[in-house]
VOFIRO-833965 format. One line per field, with one value per atom (N, C-alpha, C): x, y, z negated; residue number from 0; atom name. Coordinates in nm, 3 decimals. Last residue first. Layout:
BEGIN
X	c(X/...);
Y	c(Y/...);
Z	c(Z/...);
nr	c(NUM/...);
atom	c(CA/...);
***
This chain:
BEGIN
X	c(-0.419/-0.295/-0.202/-0.656/-0.606/-0.458/-0.678/-0.667/-0.611/-0.731/-0.609/-0.574/-0.963/-0.861/-0.728/-1.123/-1.123/-1.001/-1.133/-1.058/-1.047/-1.233/-1.095/-1.042/-1.505/-1.428/-1.282/-1.551/-1.572/-1.482/-1.551/-1.480/-1.446/-1.765/-1.625/-1.527/-1.981/-1.939/-1.798/-1.981/-1.958/-1.913/-2.031/-1.909/-1.866/-2.294/-2.194/-2.047/-2.406/-2.409/-2.301/-2.369/-2.295/-2.300/-2.521/-2.376/-2.294/-2.779/-2.718/-2.561/-2.788/-2.806/-2.743/-2.785/-2.688/-2.671/-3.017/-2.898/-2.782/-3.213/-3.201/-3.058/-3.185/-3.168/-3.138/-3.240/-3.107/-3.079/-3.516/-3.418/-3.282/-3.615/-3.625/-3.527/-3.566/-3.500/-3.504/-3.710/-3.574/-3.496/-3.962/-3.922/-3.781/-3.987/-3.999/-3.953/-3.944/-3.844/-3.857/-4.181/-4.045/-3.938/-4.367/-4.366/-4.229/-4.313/-4.307/-4.290/-4.350/-4.221/-4.203/-4.627/-4.535/-4.387/-4.738/-4.742/-4.652/-4.693/-4.630/-4.627/-4.887/-4.737/-4.651/-5.147/-5.104/-4.944/-5.218/-5.229/-5.186/-5.162/-5.096/-5.110/-5.353/-5.224/-5.136/-5.568/-5.579/-5.426/-5.629/-5.507/-5.505/-5.950/-5.842/-5.743/-6.041/-6.043/-5.933/-6.251/-6.110/-6.128/-6.492/-6.430/-6.299/-6.547/-6.628/-6.555/-6.229/-6.391/-6.428/-6.007/-6.042/-6.206/-5.963/-5.915/-5.950/-6.104/-6.121/-6.057/-5.914/-5.981/-5.982/-5.743/-5.883/-5.966/-5.485/-5.538/-5.683/-5.612/-5.497/-5.534/-5.747/-5.752/-5.616/-5.761/-5.794/-5.810/-5.682/-5.818/-5.847/-5.435/-5.526/-5.661/-5.316/-5.340/-5.438/-5.317/-5.377/-5.417/-5.180/-5.321/-5.403/-4.938/-5.013/-5.152/-4.857/-4.852/-4.958/-4.876/-4.964/-4.966/-4.674/-4.816/-4.910/-4.452/-4.497/-4.646/-4.466/-4.453/-4.494/-4.462/-4.583/-4.588/-4.210/-4.328/-4.453/-4.050/-4.039/-4.171/-4.118/-4.160/-4.143/-4.036/-4.171/-4.207/-3.749/-3.843/-3.976/-3.684/-3.659/-3.728/-3.760/-3.836/-3.809/-3.579/-3.713/-3.798/-3.341/-3.365/-3.509/-3.358/-3.335/-3.368/-3.390/-3.488/-3.483/-3.139/-3.277/-3.393/-2.967/-2.967/-3.089/-3.041/-3.051/-3.050/-2.988/-3.106/-3.140/-2.703/-2.783/-2.933/-2.614/-2.589/-2.679/-2.693/-2.751/-2.726/-2.552/-2.696/-2.747/-2.263/-2.332/-2.471/-2.211/-2.222/-2.282/-2.227/-2.096/-2.078/-2.487/-2.408/-2.252/-2.593/-2.622/-2.547/-2.440/-2.440/-2.473/-2.477/-2.367/-2.360/-2.673/-2.555/-2.444/-2.894/-2.852/-2.701/-2.920/-2.872/-2.829/-2.998/-2.896/-2.821/-3.234/-3.137/-3.010/-3.385/-3.375/-3.258/-3.365/-3.335/-3.305/-3.462/-3.322/-3.267/-3.679/-3.668/-3.519/-3.765/-3.651/-3.627/-3.957/-3.849/-3.733/-4.156/-4.064/-3.952/-4.341/-4.221/-4.112/-4.559/-4.467/-4.344/-4.651/-4.610/-4.533/-4.720/-4.606/-4.563/-4.958/-4.843/-4.706/-5.140/-5.151/-5.008/-5.236/-5.083/-5.064/-5.524/-5.461/-5.301/-5.541/-5.582/-5.528/-5.452/-5.374/-5.412/-5.642/-5.488/-5.428/-5.848/-5.864/-5.718/-5.773/-5.788/-5.797/-5.618/-5.620/-5.645/-5.627/-5.666/-5.680/-5.542/-5.638/-5.700/-5.353/-5.470/-5.573/-5.164/-5.239/-5.361/-5.073/-5.136/-5.211/-4.984/-5.081/-5.145/-4.768/-4.863/-4.990/-4.610/-4.664/-4.781/-4.525/-4.594/-4.670/-4.399/-4.491/-4.580/-4.168/-4.271/-4.393/-4.023/-4.092/-4.199/-3.948/-4.025/-4.100/-3.803/-3.935/-4.023/-3.563/-3.648/-3.803/-3.469/-3.503/-3.587/-3.432/-3.524/-3.568/-3.245/-3.388/-3.480/-3.032/-3.095/-3.224/-2.981/-3.016/-3.090/-2.902/-3.035/-3.076/-2.664/-2.788/-2.907/-2.493/-2.541/-2.672/-2.356/-2.500/-2.566/-2.079/-2.128/-2.277/-2.064/-2.039/-2.099/-2.312/-2.194/-2.192/-2.396/-2.432/-2.320/-2.263/-2.315/-2.352/-2.225/-2.103/-2.138/-2.471/-2.373/-2.244/-2.698/-2.649/-2.528/-2.739/-2.715/-2.665/-2.778/-2.671/-2.634/-3.029/-2.907/-2.769/-3.192/-3.164/-3.036/-3.185/-3.152/-3.119/-3.266/-3.132/-3.088/-3.536/-3.444/-3.294/-3.665/-3.664/-3.548/-3.634/-3.581/-3.567/-3.742/-3.602/-3.555/-4.001/-3.919/-3.782/-4.091/-4.092/-3.995/-4.043/-3.972/-3.972/-4.223/-4.089/-4.008/-4.461/-4.445/-4.292/-4.428/-4.426/-4.410/-4.451/-4.339/-4.311/-4.703/-4.592/-4.458/-4.849/-4.868/-4.749/-4.771/-4.752/-4.753/-4.853/-4.716/-4.686/-5.126/-5.057/-4.907/-5.181/-5.202/-5.138/-5.147/-5.062/-5.063/-5.164/-5.234/-5.129/-5.014/-5.128/-5.200/-4.769/-4.786/-4.883/-4.715/-4.821/-4.847/-4.512/-4.620/-4.742/-4.290/-4.372/-4.496/-4.196/-4.196/-4.302/-4.189/-4.300/-4.311/-3.940/-4.065/-4.186/-3.730/-3.800/-3.941/-3.517/-3.660/-3.761/-3.298/-3.319/-3.460/-3.164/-3.257/-3.256/-3.008/-2.960/-3.038/-3.186/-3.041/-2.982/-3.457/-3.407/-3.270/-3.479/-3.549/-3.494/-3.299/-3.317/-3.378/-3.086/-3.231/-3.236/-2.852/-2.853/-2.987/-2.939/-2.799/-2.796/-3.206/-3.166/-3.051/-3.266/-3.361/-3.332/-3.019/-3.143/-3.246/-2.871/-2.838/-2.950/-3.021/-3.027/-2.977/-2.955/-3.087/-3.099/-2.691/-2.705/-2.856/-2.704/-2.650/-2.660/-2.824/-2.914/-2.841/-2.623/-2.738/-2.833/-2.284/-2.406/-2.517/-1.997/-2.117/-2.225);
Y	c(21.715/21.687/21.740/21.802/21.890/21.854/21.611/21.737/21.838/21.391/21.391/21.538/21.447/21.447/21.443/21.436/21.574/21.571/21.175/21.260/21.412/21.057/21.032/21.136/21.157/21.200/21.177/21.025/21.169/21.223/20.761/20.798/20.960/20.759/20.714/20.785/20.807/20.902/20.883/20.569/20.707/20.810/20.383/20.383/20.511/20.444/20.456/20.463/20.383/20.531/20.546/20.111/20.213/20.357/20.039/20.005/20.092/20.106/20.163/20.151/19.948/20.083/20.156/19.687/19.723/19.883/19.712/19.684/19.733/19.725/19.842/19.828/19.468/19.605/19.725/19.310/19.306/19.431/19.369/19.392/19.397/19.298/19.438/19.468/19.027/19.109/19.260/18.942/18.936/19.022/18.998/19.059/19.052/18.825/18.966/19.046/18.578/18.623/18.775/18.565/18.544/18.605/18.565/18.657/18.674/18.324/18.450/18.564/18.130/18.145/18.286/18.167/18.182/18.208/18.113/18.248/18.279/17.836/17.919/18.073/17.762/17.733/17.834/18.012/17.883/17.880/18.281/18.182/18.034/18.400/18.454/18.332/18.299/18.236/18.281/18.451/18.310/18.258/18.766/18.689/18.540/18.887/18.824/18.749/19.205/19.058/18.989/19.470/19.400/19.247/19.572/19.569/19.488/19.607/19.499/19.480/19.714/19.730/19.604/19.638/19.657/19.658/19.538/19.679/19.736/19.370/19.406/19.542/19.214/19.337/19.357/18.984/18.975/19.103/19.104/19.061/19.027/19.244/19.237/19.201/19.166/19.199/19.202/19.042/19.186/19.233/18.785/18.804/18.954/18.792/18.679/18.694/19.031/19.008/18.885/19.006/19.146/19.090/18.772/18.785/18.922/18.827/18.718/18.737/19.028/19.049/18.947/18.904/19.019/19.045/18.689/18.672/18.784/18.856/18.760/18.727/18.986/19.060/18.970/18.762/18.847/18.944/18.655/18.570/18.664/18.864/18.810/18.735/18.879/18.994/18.952/18.630/18.681/18.796/18.633/18.523/18.575/18.832/18.841/18.754/18.729/18.844/18.862/18.514/18.483/18.613/18.644/18.555/18.535/18.799/18.878/18.768/18.606/18.727/18.765/18.457/18.399/18.497/18.656/18.593/18.531/18.684/18.797/18.742/18.424/18.470/18.591/18.395/18.310/18.353/18.611/18.618/18.517/18.491/18.627/18.643/18.245/18.253/18.378/18.210/18.228/18.262/17.999/18.119/18.117/17.751/17.796/17.932/17.668/17.569/17.626/17.883/17.876/17.769/17.857/17.979/17.938/17.627/17.712/17.822/17.454/17.396/17.511/17.645/17.564/17.522/17.748/17.836/17.755/17.513/17.577/17.679/17.445/17.346/17.426/17.673/17.639/17.548/17.677/17.809/17.758/17.436/17.458/17.571/17.244/17.358/17.394/17.032/17.011/17.124/17.131/17.061/17.055/17.226/17.329/17.253/17.032/17.024/17.149/17.108/17.001/16.991/17.315/17.335/17.221/17.192/17.273/17.317/17.058/16.990/17.062/17.347/17.202/17.134/17.590/17.572/17.422/17.567/17.602/17.574/17.458/17.382/17.433/17.682/17.552/17.465/17.876/17.894/17.759/17.770/17.786/17.804/17.738/17.629/17.639/17.863/17.925/17.793/17.722/17.865/17.909/17.453/17.486/17.616/17.448/17.363/17.410/17.640/17.673/17.585/17.453/17.607/17.642/17.245/17.234/17.354/17.356/17.293/17.277/17.478/17.570/17.498/17.229/17.341/17.432/17.113/17.053/17.159/17.284/17.270/17.210/17.236/17.364/17.357/16.977/17.013/17.132/16.980/16.903/16.954/17.107/17.171/17.108/16.886/17.037/17.096/16.686/16.671/16.800/16.813/16.767/16.758/16.814/16.923/16.910/16.541/16.621/16.761/16.477/16.414/16.499/16.635/16.664/16.603/16.540/16.667/16.699/16.307/16.298/16.432/16.371/16.268/16.265/16.567/16.600/16.512/16.590/16.522/16.556/16.895/16.782/16.726/17.060/16.936/16.839/17.296/17.223/17.102/17.384/17.341/17.276/17.460/17.309/17.284/17.722/17.695/17.548/17.678/17.750/17.727/17.541/17.455/17.550/17.744/17.608/17.551/17.936/17.970/17.840/17.782/17.844/17.875/17.705/17.606/17.669/17.965/17.851/17.760/18.106/18.157/18.041/17.920/17.958/18.018/17.891/17.780/17.813/18.179/18.112/17.990/18.201/18.281/18.212/18.011/17.983/18.065/18.146/18.013/17.976/18.388/18.393/18.254/18.281/18.350/18.348/18.173/18.081/18.141/18.403/18.292/18.184/18.567/18.622/18.492/18.418/18.451/18.486/18.417/18.284/18.307/18.682/18.624/18.476/18.708/18.771/18.709/18.400/18.531/18.578/18.224/18.258/18.381/18.109/18.246/18.295/17.838/17.890/18.049/17.770/17.686/17.755/17.927/17.940/17.852/17.879/18.025/18.028/17.613/17.679/17.832/17.588/17.509/17.565/17.756/17.793/17.703/17.751/17.741/17.783/18.003/17.875/17.875/18.243/18.169/18.023/18.437/18.308/18.222/18.660/18.644/18.529/18.614/18.699/18.708/18.431/18.410/18.489/18.517/18.377/18.350/18.795/18.739/18.599/18.918/18.777/18.711/19.193/19.133/18.992/19.183/19.221/19.159/19.043/19.139/19.157/18.931/18.848/18.927/19.165/19.072/18.985/19.293/19.351/19.241/19.161/19.140/19.174/19.246/19.097/19.073/19.516/19.460/19.315/19.543/19.575/19.512/19.478/19.396/19.416/19.506/19.557/19.452/19.310/19.352/19.382);
Z	c(20.420/20.403/20.500/20.525/20.428/20.395/20.726/20.773/20.669/20.567/20.641/20.694/20.443/20.364/20.449/20.658/20.597/20.510/20.717/20.809/20.754/20.493/20.519/20.616/20.541/20.412/20.437/20.775/20.773/20.643/20.686/20.798/20.796/20.495/20.455/20.562/20.680/20.570/20.519/20.825/20.899/20.790/20.637/20.708/20.783/20.584/20.478/20.530/20.829/20.779/20.679/20.854/20.948/20.897/20.625/20.630/20.726/20.726/20.592/20.597/20.945/20.961/20.842/20.818/20.915/20.934/20.668/20.608/20.695/20.879/20.769/20.710/20.985/21.076/20.983/20.785/20.851/20.927/20.760/20.639/20.701/21.000/20.960/20.863/21.009/21.110/21.075/20.803/20.799/20.886/20.895/20.769/20.765/21.132/21.151/21.021/21.010/21.093/21.118/20.846/20.785/20.885/21.038/20.951/20.878/21.177/21.245/21.163/20.985/21.037/21.107/20.933/20.840/20.876/21.186/21.132/21.021/21.199/21.288/21.248/20.986/20.975/21.071/20.976/21.006/20.998/20.936/20.832/20.852/21.169/21.055/20.941/21.345/21.366/21.235/21.320/21.260/21.252/21.271/21.331/21.277/21.283/21.205/21.309/21.390/21.444/21.367/21.287/21.293/21.322/21.273/21.400/21.409/21.005/21.087/21.222/20.860/20.889/20.968/20.581/20.734/20.755/20.335/20.374/20.510/20.061/20.204/20.242/19.840/19.849/19.993/19.789/19.803/19.820/19.814/19.681/19.687/20.105/20.014/19.872/20.426/20.290/20.231/20.678/20.675/20.527/20.711/20.643/20.652/20.848/20.854/20.818/20.787/20.923/20.948/20.515/20.578/20.720/20.449/20.409/20.495/20.565/20.625/20.574/20.375/20.525/20.605/20.124/20.150/20.299/20.159/20.134/20.165/20.167/20.278/20.274/19.909/20.024/20.140/19.737/19.734/19.867/19.793/19.826/19.830/19.706/19.834/19.880/19.439/19.518/19.678/19.342/19.335/19.427/19.394/19.455/19.468/19.221/19.355/19.437/18.978/19.006/19.173/18.970/18.956/19.014/18.975/19.071/19.073/18.733/18.858/18.981/18.533/18.546/18.681/18.573/18.586/18.610/18.481/18.611/18.650/18.211/18.303/18.463/18.126/18.118/18.213/18.162/18.228/18.228/17.987/18.123/18.218/17.746/17.782/17.944/17.728/17.729/17.782/17.956/17.807/17.841/18.226/18.166/18.036/18.365/18.343/18.252/18.378/18.313/18.290/18.530/18.385/18.319/18.786/18.706/18.566/18.945/18.979/18.874/18.822/18.852/18.871/18.805/18.684/18.705/19.054/18.957/18.824/19.189/19.230/19.122/19.069/19.051/19.077/19.156/19.018/18.977/19.431/19.355/19.216/19.518/19.541/19.452/19.325/19.402/19.402/19.187/19.278/19.367/19.032/18.968/19.060/19.197/19.151/19.084/19.242/19.322/19.284/19.073/19.049/19.127/19.272/19.132/19.085/19.517/19.520/19.370/19.510/19.488/19.478/19.446/19.455/19.417/19.513/19.514/19.507/19.473/19.619/19.617/19.219/19.341/19.475/19.081/19.072/19.185/19.141/19.198/19.188/19.003/19.141/19.216/18.734/18.806/18.959/18.512/18.653/18.751/18.270/18.286/18.413/18.336/18.221/18.244/18.532/18.548/18.436/18.410/18.540/18.554/18.201/18.179/18.289/18.338/18.255/18.220/18.488/18.545/18.477/18.287/18.388/18.452/18.160/18.085/18.178/18.361/18.312/18.232/18.402/18.503/18.447/18.155/18.176/18.281/18.212/18.094/18.101/18.436/18.449/18.324/18.339/18.431/18.436/18.175/18.115/18.214/18.353/18.254/18.186/18.533/18.573/18.471/18.370/18.422/18.464/18.326/18.218/18.260/18.598/18.530/18.415/18.596/18.682/18.647/18.407/18.380/18.477/18.349/18.352/18.347/18.336/18.424/18.452/18.134/18.260/18.358/17.863/17.937/18.076/17.694/17.807/17.875/17.534/17.471/17.583/17.667/17.599/17.542/17.744/17.840/17.795/17.609/17.579/17.666/17.694/17.545/17.527/17.956/17.916/17.773/17.953/18.008/17.960/17.845/17.777/17.804/18.044/17.914/17.836/18.259/18.263/18.136/18.179/18.207/18.208/18.144/18.033/18.072/18.393/18.257/18.151/18.573/18.581/18.459/18.485/18.479/18.482/18.526/18.377/18.377/18.798/18.714/18.577/18.903/18.928/18.835/18.829/18.782/18.788/18.988/18.843/18.764/19.245/19.199/19.053/19.260/19.270/19.220/19.214/19.116/19.126/19.423/19.274/19.187/19.636/19.621/19.471/19.594/19.595/19.573/19.634/19.499/19.479/19.917/19.813/19.668/20.104/20.046/19.944/20.216/20.304/20.239/20.106/20.116/20.211/20.075/19.991/20.018/20.274/20.254/20.189/20.282/20.393/20.377/20.003/20.067/20.201/19.954/19.907/19.953/20.143/20.154/20.085/20.076/20.208/20.193/19.897/19.841/19.947/20.044/19.984/19.928/20.136/20.219/20.169/20.038/20.053/20.121/20.142/20.154/20.152/20.110/20.210/20.240/19.890/20.003/20.116/19.672/19.717/19.849/19.684/19.704/19.749/19.638/19.645/19.628/19.657/19.719/19.746/19.517/19.655/19.700/19.293/19.337/19.480/19.213/19.245/19.311/19.144/19.243/19.299/18.947/19.074/19.172/18.706/18.752/18.910/18.683/18.687/18.748/18.665/18.782/18.800/18.429/18.530/18.660/18.248/18.255/18.383/18.389/18.319/18.334/18.353/18.450/18.365);
nr	c(214/214/214/213/213/213/212/212/212/211/211/211/210/210/210/209/209/209/208/208/208/207/207/207/206/206/206/205/205/205/204/204/204/203/203/203/202/202/202/201/201/201/200/200/200/199/199/199/198/198/198/197/197/197/196/196/196/195/195/195/194/194/194/193/193/193/192/192/192/191/191/191/190/190/190/189/189/189/188/188/188/187/187/187/186/186/186/185/185/185/184/184/184/183/183/183/182/182/182/181/181/181/180/180/180/179/179/179/178/178/178/177/177/177/176/176/176/175/175/175/174/174/174/173/173/173/172/172/172/171/171/171/170/170/170/169/169/169/168/168/168/167/167/167/166/166/166/165/165/165/164/164/164/163/163/163/162/162/162/161/161/161/160/160/160/159/159/159/158/158/158/157/157/157/156/156/156/155/155/155/154/154/154/153/153/153/152/152/152/151/151/151/150/150/150/149/149/149/148/148/148/147/147/147/146/146/146/145/145/145/144/144/144/143/143/143/142/142/142/141/141/141/140/140/140/139/139/139/138/138/138/137/137/137/136/136/136/135/135/135/134/134/134/133/133/133/132/132/132/131/131/131/130/130/130/129/129/129/128/128/128/127/127/127/126/126/126/125/125/125/124/124/124/123/123/123/122/122/122/121/121/121/120/120/120/119/119/119/118/118/118/117/117/117/116/116/116/115/115/115/114/114/114/113/113/113/112/112/112/111/111/111/110/110/110/109/109/109/108/108/108/107/107/107/106/106/106/105/105/105/104/104/104/103/103/103/102/102/102/101/101/101/100/100/100/99/99/99/98/98/98/97/97/97/96/96/96/95/95/95/94/94/94/93/93/93/92/92/92/91/91/91/90/90/90/89/89/89/88/88/88/87/87/87/86/86/86/85/85/85/84/84/84/83/83/83/82/82/82/81/81/81/80/80/80/79/79/79/78/78/78/77/77/77/76/76/76/75/75/75/74/74/74/73/73/73/72/72/72/71/71/71/70/70/70/69/69/69/68/68/68/67/67/67/66/66/66/65/65/65/64/64/64/63/63/63/62/62/62/61/61/61/60/60/60/59/59/59/58/58/58/57/57/57/56/56/56/55/55/55/54/54/54/53/53/53/52/52/52/51/51/51/50/50/50/49/49/49/48/48/48/47/47/47/46/46/46/45/45/45/44/44/44/43/43/43/42/42/42/41/41/41/40/40/40/39/39/39/38/38/38/37/37/37/36/36/36/35/35/35/34/34/34/33/33/33/32/32/32/31/31/31/30/30/30/29/29/29/28/28/28/27/27/27/26/26/26/25/25/25/24/24/24/23/23/23/22/22/22/21/21/21/20/20/20/19/19/19/18/18/18/17/17/17/16/16/16/15/15/15/14/14/14/13/13/13/12/12/12/11/11/11/10/10/10/9/9/9/8/8/8/7/7/7/6/6/6/5/5/5/4/4/4/3/3/3/2/2/2/1/1/1/0/0/0);
atom	c(N/CA/C/N/CA/C/N/CA/C/N/CA/C/N/CA/C/N/CA/C/N/CA/C/N/CA/C/N/CA/C/N/CA/C/N/CA/C/N/CA/C/N/CA/C/N/CA/C/N/CA/C/N/CA/C/N/CA/C/N/CA/C/N/CA/C/N/CA/C/N/CA/C/N/CA/C/N/CA/C/N/CA/C/N/CA/C/N/CA/C/N/CA/C/N/CA/C/N/CA/C/N/CA/C/N/CA/C/N/CA/C/N/CA/C/N/CA/C/N/CA/C/N/CA/C/N/CA/C/N/CA/C/N/CA/C/N/CA/C/N/CA/C/N/CA/C/N/CA/C/N/CA/C/N/CA/C/N/CA/C/N/CA/C/N/CA/C/N/CA/C/N/CA/C/N/CA/C/N/CA/C/N/CA/C/N/CA/C/N/CA/C/N/CA/C/N/CA/C/N/CA/C/N/CA/C/N/CA/C/N/CA/C/N/CA/C/N/CA/C/N/CA/C/N/CA/C/N/CA/C/N/CA/C/N/CA/C/N/CA/C/N/CA/C/N/CA/C/N/CA/C/N/CA/C/N/CA/C/N/CA/C/N/CA/C/N/CA/C/N/CA/C/N/CA/C/N/CA/C/N/CA/C/N/CA/C/N/CA/C/N/CA/C/N/CA/C/N/CA/C/N/CA/C/N/CA/C/N/CA/C/N/CA/C/N/CA/C/N/CA/C/N/CA/C/N/CA/C/N/CA/C/N/CA/C/N/CA/C/N/CA/C/N/CA/C/N/CA/C/N/CA/C/N/CA/C/N/CA/C/N/CA/C/N/CA/C/N/CA/C/N/CA/C/N/CA/C/N/CA/C/N/CA/C/N/CA/C/N/CA/C/N/CA/C/N/CA/C/N/CA/C/N/CA/C/N/CA/C/N/CA/C/N/CA/C/N/CA/C/N/CA/C/N/CA/C/N/CA/C/N/CA/C/N/CA/C/N/CA/C/N/CA/C/N/CA/C/N/CA/C/N/CA/C/N/CA/C/N/CA/C/N/CA/C/N/CA/C/N/CA/C/N/CA/C/N/CA/C/N/CA/C/N/CA/C/N/CA/C/N/CA/C/N/CA/C/N/CA/C/N/CA/C/N/CA/C/N/CA/C/N/CA/C/N/CA/C/N/CA/C/N/CA/C/N/CA/C/N/CA/C/N/CA/C/N/CA/C/N/CA/C/N/CA/C/N/CA/C/N/CA/C/N/CA/C/N/CA/C/N/CA/C/N/CA/C/N/CA/C/N/CA/C/N/CA/C/N/CA/C/N/CA/C/N/CA/C/N/CA/C/N/CA/C/N/CA/C/N/CA/C/N/CA/C/N/CA/C/N/CA/C/N/CA/C/N/CA/C/N/CA/C/N/CA/C/N/CA/C/N/CA/C/N/CA/C/N/CA/C/N/CA/C/N/CA/C/N/CA/C/N/CA/C/N/CA/C/N/CA/C/N/CA/C/N/CA/C/N/CA/C/N/CA/C/N/CA/C/N/CA/C/N/CA/C/N/CA/C/N/CA/C/N/CA/C/N/CA/C/N/CA/C/N/CA/C/N/CA/C/N/CA/C/N/CA/C/N/CA/C/N/CA/C/N/CA/C/N/CA/C/N/CA/C/N/CA/C/N/CA/C/N/CA/C/N/CA/C/N/CA/C);
***
């Protein structure tokens, strides 16, 4: 498998948010603004790359019976680095994200990739998988945060995009707004995917029919 295919799986076909639908807690909780999605996504990306790479490198050394506690220790180490760096240099974002930064330790995406992929694959594959999954998680959170911020504040990344006549949709910033936005985005993605598959099927049928006529 080429390196780009490893990364592309996480970006689209196995996107943790829109395809596998794991890690929903931070996805729905912190995406009230686009910058929150970027910060949470990049934090998870860093932890994913560090933990997956290290777990892959140590996969033959870590005892089978204690592999989960060992994975948690490795993941917690990188989460601590993220937490301290954000507290020191991005204090405003750190206050907004709050408890969800330490909770990266038990994020299903990170633990799932550690158990299902990093512990079974060589370091380059684990690294590329982590990059793809992390970037996929980041763009998904940024998209959801951008939509909710636009309808809730009339802005994007803090830049005002609407005039004084705009009436904010407060519901977009509330928990129901998170579920509603997620549902609309998922529905749109599924509809586009189905249409694309139908178009591909029609093309294949047409090609087969032409081949039969020639035969």
